One Martini backbone bead per residue (centre of mass of N, CA, C, O) as a GRO file, in nm:
protein
  363
    1MET     BB    1  15.774  17.851  15.681
    2PHE     BB    2  15.878  17.891  15.990
    3GLU     BB    3  15.788  18.168  16.154
    4ASP     BB    4  15.939  18.404  16.392
    5ALA     BB    5  15.919  18.600  16.686
    6LEU     BB    6  16.201  18.712  16.881
    7HIS     BB    7  16.323  18.740  17.225
    8SER     BB    8  16.620  18.838  17.383
    9ASP     BB    9  16.754  18.883  17.696
   10ARG     BB   10  17.046  18.996  17.603
   11THR     BB   11  16.906  19.279  17.478
   12LEU     BB   12  16.822  19.430  17.791
   13PRO     BB   13  16.998  19.652  17.885
   14PHE     BB   14  17.079  19.923  18.020
   15GLY     BB   15  17.087  20.163  17.753
   16SER     BB   16  16.977  20.048  17.515
   17ARG     BB   17  16.866  20.116  17.201
   18PHE     BB   18  16.769  19.821  17.176
   19GLU     BB   19  16.496  19.581  17.289
   20LEU     BB   20  16.489  19.406  17.012
   21ILE     BB   21  16.485  19.082  16.861
   22ALA     BB   22  16.379  18.996  16.541
   23SER     BB   23  16.325  18.663  16.415
   24SER     BB   24  16.407  18.367  16.276
   25PHE     BB   25  16.430  18.046  16.343
   26GLY     BB   26  16.628  17.968  16.105
   27LEU     BB   27  16.861  18.166  16.197
   28CYS     BB   28  16.925  18.045  16.500
   29PHE     BB   29  16.924  17.759  16.348
   30ARG     BB   30  17.069  17.495  16.248
   31SER     BB   31  16.908  17.327  15.959
   32VAL     BB   32  16.626  17.426  15.888
   33ASN     BB   33  16.636  17.476  15.582
   34GLY     BB   34  16.729  17.184  15.522
   35ILE     BB   35  16.485  17.039  15.634
   36VAL     BB   36  16.270  17.153  15.449
   37SER     BB   37  16.395  17.048  15.186
   38GLU     BB   38  16.413  16.746  15.261
   39VAL     BB   39  16.111  16.692  15.325
   40LEU     BB   40  15.999  16.785  15.047
   41LYS     BB   41  16.156  16.593  14.872
   42VAL     BB   42  16.046  16.330  14.989
   43PHE     BB   43  15.742  16.387  14.955
   44LEU     BB   44  15.734  16.448  14.644
   45GLU     BB   45  15.849  16.177  14.538
   46LYS     BB   46  15.582  16.015  14.599
   47TYR     BB   47  15.448  16.212  14.349
   48GLY     BB   48  15.664  16.267  14.114
   49LYS     BB   49  15.831  16.498  14.244
   50GLY     BB   50  16.054  16.793  14.233
   51TRP     BB   51  16.244  16.968  14.433
   52ASP     BB   52  16.294  17.324  14.416
   53ASP     BB   53  16.482  17.546  14.579
   54ARG     BB   54  16.366  17.799  14.433
   55GLY     BB   55  16.084  17.766  14.576
   56ALA     BB   56  16.160  17.895  14.851
   57GLU     BB   57  16.104  18.194  14.783
   58LYS     BB   58  15.781  18.161  14.789
   59ILE     BB   59  15.779  18.084  15.126
   60LEU     BB   60  15.902  18.321  15.237
   61GLY     BB   61  15.728  18.456  15.517
   62LYS     BB   62  15.513  18.257  15.551
   63THR     BB   63  15.265  18.099  15.643
   64PRO     BB   64  15.191  17.775  15.663
   65PHE     BB   65  14.938  17.798  15.483
   66GLU     BB   66  15.061  17.965  15.254
   67ALA     BB   67  15.287  17.771  15.181
   68ALA     BB   68  15.110  17.524  15.127
   69ALA     BB   69  14.942  17.649  14.900
   70ALA     BB   70  15.179  17.691  14.706
   71ILE     BB   71  15.268  17.396  14.678
   72VAL     BB   72  15.001  17.266  14.585
   73GLU     BB   73  14.983  17.442  14.327
   74ASP     BB   74  15.269  17.408  14.189
   75TYR     BB   75  15.247  17.067  14.220
   76GLU     BB   76  14.970  16.942  14.194
   77LEU     BB   77  14.831  16.834  14.451
   78PRO     BB   78  14.618  16.574  14.611
   79PHE     BB   79  14.529  16.833  14.807
   80THR     BB   80  14.462  16.990  15.064
   81VAL     BB   81  14.600  17.201  15.272
   82ASP     BB   82  14.531  17.048  15.531
   83GLY     BB   83  14.623  16.773  15.427
   84PHE     BB   84  14.917  16.843  15.378
   85LEU     BB   85  14.986  16.927  15.671
   86SER     BB   86  14.914  16.649  15.801
   87GLU     BB   87  15.139  16.491  15.641
   88LEU     BB   88  15.397  16.678  15.708
   89ASN     BB   89  15.434  16.737  16.019
   90PRO     BB   90  15.557  16.459  16.118
   91MET     BB   91  15.823  16.497  15.957
   92PHE     BB   92  15.916  16.750  16.115
   93THR     BB   93  15.907  16.639  16.405
   94ASP     BB   94  16.142  16.427  16.358
   95ARG     BB   95  16.367  16.676  16.305
   96TRP     BB   96  16.384  16.894  16.537
   97CYS     BB   97  16.583  16.743  16.740
   98ASN     BB   98  16.848  16.818  16.542
   99ILE     BB   99  16.876  17.093  16.606
  100LYS     BB  100  17.108  17.382  16.614
  101ALA     BB  101  17.260  17.625  16.757
  102LEU     BB  102  17.401  17.907  16.713
  103PRO     BB  103  17.633  18.102  16.784
  104GLY     BB  104  17.491  18.314  17.041
  105TRP     BB  105  17.180  18.139  17.039
  106LYS     BB  106  17.120  17.956  17.316
  107GLU     BB  107  16.936  18.124  17.438
  108SER     BB  108  16.655  18.214  17.557
  109PHE     BB  109  16.327  18.323  17.490
  110SER     BB  110  16.069  18.546  17.594
  111VAL     BB  111  15.954  18.555  17.287
  112ILE     BB  112  15.715  18.359  17.088
  113ILE     BB  113  15.595  18.387  16.745
  114GLY     BB  114  15.391  18.243  16.540
  115ALA     BB  115  15.257  18.247  16.226
  116ASP     BB  116  14.977  18.115  16.343
  117GLU     BB  117  14.920  18.399  16.531
  118VAL     BB  118  14.849  18.533  16.262
  119SER     BB  119  14.656  18.655  15.990
  120VAL     BB  120  14.927  18.774  15.846
  121GLY     BB  121  15.178  18.758  15.648
  122LYS     BB  122  15.441  18.825  15.493
  123PRO     BB  123  15.474  19.172  15.455
  124SER     BB  124  15.339  19.199  15.703
  125PRO     BB  125  15.383  19.359  16.032
  126GLU     BB  126  15.223  19.200  16.253
  127ILE     BB  127  15.433  19.018  16.403
  128PHE     BB  128  15.613  19.257  16.507
  129LEU     BB  129  15.393  19.419  16.650
  130GLU     BB  130  15.324  19.192  16.847
  131ALA     BB  131  15.590  19.166  16.985
  132ALA     BB  132  15.605  19.454  17.097
  133LYS     BB  133  15.346  19.436  17.261
  134ARG     BB  134  15.430  19.198  17.454
  135LEU     BB  135  15.692  19.378  17.546
  136ASN     BB  136  15.626  19.681  17.585
  137VAL     BB  137  15.736  19.821  17.311
  138ASP     BB  138  15.865  20.015  17.080
  139ALA     BB  139  15.914  19.976  16.749
  140SER     BB  140  16.166  20.180  16.725
  141SER     BB  141  16.332  19.976  16.944
  142CYS     BB  142  16.361  19.765  16.704
  143LEU     BB  143  16.528  19.467  16.588
  144VAL     BB  144  16.554  19.315  16.275
  145ILE     BB  145  16.602  18.970  16.162
  146LYS     BB  146  16.634  18.874  15.815
  147ASP     BB  147  16.609  18.636  15.519
  148SER     BB  148  16.374  18.797  15.380
  149LEU     BB  149  16.204  19.016  15.189
  150PRO     BB  150  15.930  19.013  15.342
  151GLY     BB  151  16.068  19.065  15.620
  152VAL     BB  152  16.189  19.337  15.556
  153THR     BB  153  15.928  19.476  15.485
  154ALA     BB  154  15.789  19.428  15.756
  155GLY     BB  155  15.989  19.572  15.938
  156LYS     BB  156  15.968  19.854  15.802
  157GLY     BB  157  15.653  19.869  15.836
  158ALA     BB  158  15.697  19.869  16.166
  159GLY     BB  159  15.944  20.077  16.227
  160MET     BB  160  16.211  19.915  16.195
  161GLU     BB  161  16.510  19.787  16.221
  162VAL     BB  162  16.718  19.617  15.960
  163VAL     BB  163  16.868  19.290  15.929
  164ALA     BB  164  17.005  19.117  15.662
  165VAL     BB  165  17.002  18.750  15.578
  166PRO     BB  166  17.046  18.597  15.312
  167SER     BB  167  16.914  18.287  15.179
  168LEU     BB  168  17.033  18.373  14.904
  169PRO     BB  169  17.258  18.374  14.671
  170LYS     BB  170  17.360  18.663  14.525
  171GLN     BB  171  17.114  18.880  14.675
  172THR     BB  172  17.189  19.158  14.818
  173HIS     BB  173  17.063  19.379  14.620
  174ILE     BB  174  16.746  19.321  14.715
  175TYR     BB  175  16.818  19.448  15.026
  176ALA     BB  176  16.817  19.774  15.032
  177ALA     BB  177  16.602  19.833  15.270
  178ALA     BB  178  16.805  19.767  15.456
  179ASP     BB  179  17.034  19.870  15.701
  180GLU     BB  180  17.164  19.575  15.683
  181VAL     BB  181  17.406  19.341  15.532
  182ILE     BB  182  17.465  18.998  15.593
  183ASN     BB  183  17.582  18.672  15.572
  184SER     BB  184  17.548  18.608  15.889
  185LEU     BB  185  17.511  18.564  16.229
  186LEU     BB  186  17.823  18.558  16.270
  187ASP     BB  187  17.826  18.885  16.172
  188LEU     BB  188  17.696  18.998  16.407
  189ARG     BB  189  17.692  19.346  16.557
  190PRO     BB  190  17.534  19.475  16.819
  191GLU     BB  191  17.697  19.740  16.878
  192LYS     BB  192  17.578  19.895  16.630
  193TRP     BB  193  17.280  19.898  16.807
  194GLY     BB  194  17.340  19.939  17.124
  195LEU     BB  195  17.447  19.667  17.198
  196PRO     BB  196  17.588  19.408  17.336
  197PRO     BB  197  17.842  19.225  17.290
  198PHE     BB  198  17.965  18.945  17.209
  199ASN     BB  199  18.169  18.691  17.396
  200ASP     BB  200  18.285  18.469  17.178
  201TRP     BB  201  18.525  18.618  17.089
  202ILE     BB  202  18.873  18.514  16.994
  203ASP     BB  203  19.117  18.652  16.844
  204GLY     BB  204  18.928  18.677  16.573
  205THR     BB  205  18.745  18.430  16.679
  206LEU     BB  206  18.479  18.175  16.640
  207PRO     BB  207  18.346  17.946  16.815
  208ILE     BB  208  18.235  17.624  16.719
  209GLU     BB  209  18.071  17.360  16.637
  210PRO     BB  210  18.203  17.093  16.544
  211TRP     BB  211  18.299  16.975  16.218
  212TYR     BB  212  18.296  16.703  15.968
  213MET     BB  213  18.517  16.592  15.703
  214GLY     BB  214  18.575  16.406  15.383
  215GLY     BB  215  18.826  16.307  15.128
  216PRO     BB  216  18.945  16.330  14.825
  217VAL     BB  217  19.176  16.487  14.656
  218ILE     BB  218  19.121  16.745  14.421
  219LYS     BB  219  19.092  16.919  14.147
  220GLY     BB  220  19.051  17.238  14.073
  221TYR     BB  221  19.092  17.561  13.918
  222GLY     BB  222  19.414  17.633  13.920
  223ARG     BB  223  19.465  17.903  14.133
  224GLY     BB  224  19.608  17.864  14.391
  225SER     BB  225  19.914  17.839  14.306
  226LYS     BB  226  19.921  18.011  14.037
  227VAL     BB  227  19.764  18.282  14.149
  228LEU     BB  228  19.795  18.285  14.485
  229GLY     BB  229  20.000  18.084  14.637
  230VAL     BB  230  19.765  17.870  14.729
  231PRO     BB  231  19.751  17.528  14.818
  232THR     BB  232  19.473  17.380  14.769
  233ALA     BB  233  19.249  17.109  14.907
  234ASN     BB  234  19.022  16.980  14.736
  235LEU     BB  235  18.681  16.893  14.764
  236PRO     BB  236  18.418  16.716  14.711
  237THR     BB  237  18.060  16.787  14.689
  238ASP     BB  238  17.971  16.514  14.681
  239GLY     BB  239  17.758  16.454  14.965
  240TYR     BB  240  17.750  16.788  15.070
  241SER     BB  241  17.471  16.942  15.056
  242THR     BB  242  17.399  16.992  15.351
  243THR     BB  243  17.652  17.143  15.433
  244LEU     BB  244  17.643  17.377  15.225
  245SER     BB  245  17.353  17.478  15.317
  246GLU     BB  246  17.419  17.526  15.634
  247GLN     BB  247  17.677  17.671  15.583
  248ALA     BB  248  17.828  17.949  15.604
  249SER     BB  249  17.990  18.152  15.432
  250GLY     BB  250  18.353  18.143  15.454
  251VAL     BB  251  18.610  18.156  15.710
  252TYR     BB  252  18.787  17.882  15.831
  253PHE     BB  253  18.913  17.651  16.095
  254GLY     BB  254  19.164  17.379  16.172
  255TRP     BB  255  19.197  17.034  16.107
  256ALA     BB  256  19.428  16.817  15.924
  257ARG     BB  257  19.426  16.486  15.761
  258LEU     BB  258  19.670  16.301  15.614
  259SER     BB  259  19.699  15.965  15.581
  260THR     BB  260  20.041  15.979  15.510
  261ARG     BB  261  20.136  16.258  15.699
  262GLY     BB  262  19.918  16.395  15.893
  263ILE     BB  263  19.873  16.676  16.122
  264TYR     BB  264  19.723  17.000  16.054
  265LYS     BB  265  19.683  17.303  15.989
  266MET     BB  266  19.375  17.498  15.899
  267VAL     BB  267  19.236  17.683  15.621
  268MET     BB  268  18.901  17.790  15.495
  269SER     BB  269  18.663  17.786  15.230
  270ILE     BB  270  18.311  17.881  15.187
  271GLY     BB  271  18.179  17.915  14.857
  272TRP     BB  272  18.202  18.163  14.571
  273ASN     BB  273  18.423  18.353  14.537
  274PRO     BB  274  18.371  18.663  14.439
  275TYR     BB  275  18.621  18.735  14.268
  276PHE     BB  276  18.556  18.463  14.073
  277ASN     BB  277  18.255  18.384  14.051
  278ASN     BB  278  18.123  18.134  14.127
  279THR     BB  279  17.867  17.888  14.044
  280LYS     BB  280  17.960  17.730  14.302
  281LYS     BB  281  17.988  17.574  14.593
  282THR     BB  282  18.284  17.553  14.794
  283ILE     BB  283  18.573  17.359  14.913
  284GLU     BB  284  18.889  17.523  15.049
  285PRO     BB  285  19.163  17.397  15.173
  286TRP     BB  286  19.451  17.497  15.379
  287VAL     BB  287  19.743  17.346  15.432
  288LEU     BB  288  19.980  17.437  15.690
  289HIS     BB  289  20.220  17.329  15.472
  290GLU     BB  290  20.522  17.222  15.336
  291PHE     BB  291  20.529  17.059  15.028
  292ASP     BB  292  20.698  16.863  14.782
  293ASP     BB  293  20.407  16.745  14.696
  294ASP     BB  294  20.143  16.612  14.580
  295PHE     BB  295  19.789  16.483  14.700
  296TYR     BB  296  19.625  16.344  14.503
  297GLY     BB  297  19.374  16.114  14.643
  298GLU     BB  298  19.405  16.173  14.924
  299ASP     BB  299  19.303  16.144  15.240
  300LEU     BB  300  19.088  16.397  15.380
  301ARG     BB  301  19.057  16.541  15.709
  302LEU     BB  302  18.816  16.740  15.896
  303ALA     BB  303  18.827  16.997  16.162
  304ILE     BB  304  18.588  17.235  16.239
  305VAL     BB  305  18.625  17.509  16.497
  306GLY     BB  306  18.626  17.797  16.330
  307TYR     BB  307  18.570  18.155  16.280
  308ILE     BB  308  18.648  18.460  16.093
  309ARG     BB  309  18.483  18.527  15.809
  310PRO     BB  310  18.348  18.655  15.548
  311GLU     BB  311  18.288  18.689  15.248
  312ALA     BB  312  18.470  18.870  14.983
  313ASN     BB  313  18.550  19.132  14.799
  314PHE     BB  314  18.809  19.266  14.575
  315PRO     BB  315  18.995  19.512  14.405
  316SER     BB  316  19.233  19.293  14.415
  317LEU     BB  317  19.454  19.039  14.412
  318GLU     BB  318  19.641  19.152  14.636
  319ALA     BB  319  19.419  19.182  14.850
  320LEU     BB  320  19.338  18.886  14.863
  321ILE     BB  321  19.616  18.767  14.942
  322ALA     BB  322  19.650  18.927  15.202
  323LYS     BB  323  19.399  18.809  15.341
  324ILE     BB  324  19.476  18.518  15.341
  325HIS     BB  325  19.735  18.556  15.520
  326GLU     BB  326  19.582  18.664  15.758
  327ASP     BB  327  19.412  18.408  15.807
  328ARG     BB  328  19.648  18.235  15.870
  329GLN     BB  329  19.754  18.381  16.120
  330ILE     BB  330  19.495  18.349  16.286
  331ALA     BB  331  19.483  18.040  16.283
  332GLU     BB  332  19.757  17.965  16.396
  333LYS     BB  333  19.719  18.110  16.667
  334ALA     BB  334  19.448  17.978  16.761
  335LEU     BB  335  19.545  17.668  16.750
  336ASP     BB  336  19.718  17.715  17.028
  337LEU     BB  337  19.473  17.711  17.177
  338PRO     BB  338  19.310  17.506  17.391
  339LEU     BB  339  19.026  17.524  17.262
  340TYR     BB  340  19.155  17.407  16.973
  341ALA     BB  341  19.393  17.196  17.017
  342GLY     BB  342  19.220  16.938  17.113
  343TYR     BB  343  19.117  16.857  16.814
  344LYS     BB  344  19.369  16.704  16.708
  345ASP     BB  345  19.248  16.432  16.872
  346SER     BB  346  19.025  16.355  16.706
  347PRO     BB  347  18.856  16.073  16.606
  348HIS     BB  348  18.776  16.187  16.320
  349LEU     BB  349  19.088  16.182  16.234
  350LEU     BB  350  19.183  15.872  16.335
  351THR     BB  351  18.999  15.711  16.185
  352SER     BB  352  18.840  15.592  15.950
  353PRO     BB  353  18.735  15.678  15.667
  354LEU     BB  354  18.515  15.885  15.531
  355GLN     BB  355  18.224  15.887  15.408
  356GLN     BB  356  18.038  16.029  15.130
  357ASN     BB  357  17.814  16.153  15.355
  358ASP     BB  358  17.588  16.326  15.557
  359HIS     BB  359  17.601  16.120  15.815
  360ASN     BB  360  17.939  16.198  15.868
  361LEU     BB  361  17.970  16.521  15.957
  362PHE     BB  362  17.860  16.486  16.257
  363SER     BB  363  17.864  16.451  16.609
   0.00000   0.00000   0.00000
């Protein structure tokens, strides 16, 4: 709903193939898409309406006015478009102060163009062409990173290379027009495009701003120990809707505390597990210790401190199992590094049990 074309200073060294990264504001900062959904949900409830996240697809890539017009029409709201924006904007303003940059995107941008600065929203290429114009670079030397199909269409229409980061799950097939499709910005490799690589990665891991969660261990799909030989300690997803929507699916690692047993290394997946084609996004930590018995119902608290890789499908169960054990090796080695080891003493692991709501998930 709030789209921008941005250019980062870090992408302009001498000899780079591409001189511009054009992206959406929501891609570079954690929580933006979640904020949009949360604000619309609260606002529409006042008028007896229920926000359907599937409606987000209709406003992706739109200018604020176009997005507002679509919502007013779809939900039959008693507002003009201008009136709706006047009511809604203060609610967004109160939330922007809480957004956090994704790893690798904390630097300032030299050009920011808001969707309200162009006459036509995506799929028109106008916003990207204007970005190139302001930077005094040729469109063919620009790389666009977009999360919406209209954005991909706009980027290609501008004559630019496009990396798609789908904002909707299990929809990568509709982004065939993009030059590359990745799971999240965590998986962007600038060196593929003649740009300098990010320097954030350490021994196959990406440090992230730690986040925390917890709850009682529940029974999962019954395939961890029986099928994979990997006894995952599943957590309930109730109360973690914001976490699940904000965090990119993939494999992460960190520290786990079981209330009666101690603190252990942990590797975990968040997502749909493509090999098994889950119907909903799940959280599946693997506590890296050999236990003699189950611990269903025990309080489990997690400190997630790093990222390893995106979710992936595999040609066989054996290939999946081998990759899981490779993830374990990477996590175990990384957690010995001082960068990650210090979080073992995090107060979030040591204090009273976390309540299961979204207000307790982040530092």
